[in-house]
Structures are given as structure tokens and as C-alpha cells.
N, C-alpha and C positions, 0 to 999 in steps of 0.2 A: 627955413623952416616952417610946418603948416602943423597950425596947433587948435586944436580943439576937444569937447567932450564928448562920451560917447555912454552908454551900457551895455557894461559885462555879459554876453549870451552866450547859451549854450543849444545845438540844434538840435535836435530831436532825429528824428529816422530820416538821417541823409546820407544814404550809402556807405561811403567811405568817411564822410565829418560828421555821422552819426555819435552824439560826447563829446563833441568838441567843446569846450571853452577858448569863446574867438571877442573879438570886438570886431565889428560891423565899418569899413569904411565907401561912403558911396563916393559915384565917380567924381563928384563938383569937386572933394577932396582928393582927389584917386591924381588927376589929374595934378592937381596944384602943385603936388610932389613929381610926380610924371610927370608932365603933359603928354596926349597921344598915345598911350601904353595902356592894351587893353589885355595881357600875359604880364606873368607874375617876374615880383623885382623883388629887390630887398630896399629893407628899411631900415634905417638907428635913429636913437632920440630918450622916449624916455615914457612911459605909461604912468603917470603918478609921479613921481621920485625914483620909481626904478627904470639904470636905466639898461638899453636891450642896444646889440647888432648884430645886422649877418638876422634881421628879421622877415619870414616871407609873407609878403600881402598875395593872396590866391583870389586868382580872378572868380567871381563864382553868377555873369553873366549881365549883360544891359555895363559895363564900365562901371560895376562892385566889385569889392574884393572883402575879404576879410582876412583878418591874423588869427592864425591858433594862439591859443595863451596857453603854452603848458603848465606842469603845473606848480614848475622854478619860479618864472613869470607872475604866478601866482599867491606863490608865498613871498614874493619879493615884496606883491603888492598891498599884501594880509586883503583882497577882496575875493569875491569868488560872482558862481554870475547875479545880475540885477544889480548890481552895485554899479554906480556913477566908476567912470576915469577919466582923468585927463592927457592927453600922448600929444606930445609936439614930437612928429616926423619928417623925416629926410632919407632923401634915395641915399641906400650905403652901397659904392661902389667896390668895396677893399674885397678882395678874392676873399672865398672861404679855406679855412689852413688844411691841405693834406693830415688824415694821422701820422703822425711822426712816425709810430715803432709801423703802418703798412710801409712807409718808406721806404725804411732801415731792409726791409727783407727785401724787398722787393728788390733792393737793389743785389742781393744776393741772386737773384733773379733775372738776369738778362731779359729773355724769353716775355716773362709775362709783368718786366718793367718796360719792356718798350712796347706791347698790345696796351699796357692801362694809359703811357707819355700816351696816343696814338687817341684812347679814347676820348670822346667831345668833354668838357672840366661841368655839366651835368652831371658822366654818368664817376667819372672821375666821383664828386662830391659825395655819387651819393653811395658809392664802394664806402669810405672813408666814411659817414656820419652813419652810415650802419655798424661799423665796424668802435665808435666812442664808441654809440652810445649801450655798447656792454655795458655790466651793470656790473663782472665779475673781468679778477683780471684773465680765471682762468674760459669763460665769454669769450675776450675780447683776444685771447691767442689763437682758440678756436676759429674764428671766425678771421681773423690774420693770415693764420692757413688756407684754413678754403680759400679763402682769394686768392696768393701767390698761387699754390695751385691749381685751382680750377683754371686762373691766366696764365701760366703755363703750359697749358693745354689745349689755351686757345679756347676754353669758354667763356659765354655773356656770363651773364647774372642768374639770370632764369637758368639757363642750361647749368651754370656749375652749385642754386639748388637741389634742382631734379636729380643730381649727381650724388650728390651727397646725402640726397630723403633715402633712397634707392641702397644705398650700402648699411643703414639704422637697423 
């Protein structure tokens, strides 16, 4: 486990990361956590006394990484931009759990399930995280329906989104 302190920062104008609260992980610390890695991976540990797991380290170049600090994490540590935080991190090799409801629904559509299971793990996780991020049961149900139907028609995520956008 690697222990260090850093300051919560917020990206200014930075494309898709604009406005993100994050902590910067310098290359030397990232190398202690997972040597010889320049692509993203997941960590577990604590930020102050708030436990985290399966949290992404995102590469930003030169061997440096950032950890996005979402609202749940900020609430858990009771801190905002500019505050000092203590981190204890190690690589998290646990698998990301798939949406239980999605998997149940896919079992009723063998073709969709077959396509889903042939996808790279990262693509499966993307669908699952999209579904689980829904704030209401109605939105979650709609996303599951779109996913199962889109997969059954052999569509990837982008094709499915365009298909349903054109129906609106």
C-alpha cells in the first residue's frame, strides 16, 4: 500500500474532464502502485478515512495519472477543491460487477447474451456502469430494455444510441 498526501484539484478547460474534481498521482507514485504501467488501472484503499475500491486511475501523460473524485467521495471525505487529503492506495484486481438486472434480462434473450459475453470486459463494464448510473428505476428499466434489444439486433453501443435517438 502506497501512502501519500496531495491536494484536491479541479480541472479548468480540459475537454471531457472540464470541471472534474480530482487528485493528481505523479509518475513516481503511480510506479510504486503498479510498476511499468502507463495505461489506466483500478485502485483500492482510502482517501482520508473514506474507503474506495475499483476506482480508476486515468493516465494524463508523462506517466502521471489522476483519480476523479466524484460527489459520493467528496461527501465521504467532507472536502472540496483545495483541501489536503491523505491517500493509501494499492492496485485493485477485483472484477467490476455486472448489473444484476441486466444479466437476468439477457438470460431471456440468448442472442443478446451471446453477443454481450463475446464483448471485451471493458465494453461489458461500460454497459453495466451506464445502466447502474441511472438515477430512477424508470431510466434504469429503459436502459436495460435498450441494451437487450440493441444487442439482440447486433448493434454496438453507438449504433444503439443512434437507433433510439432517431425513434424519439
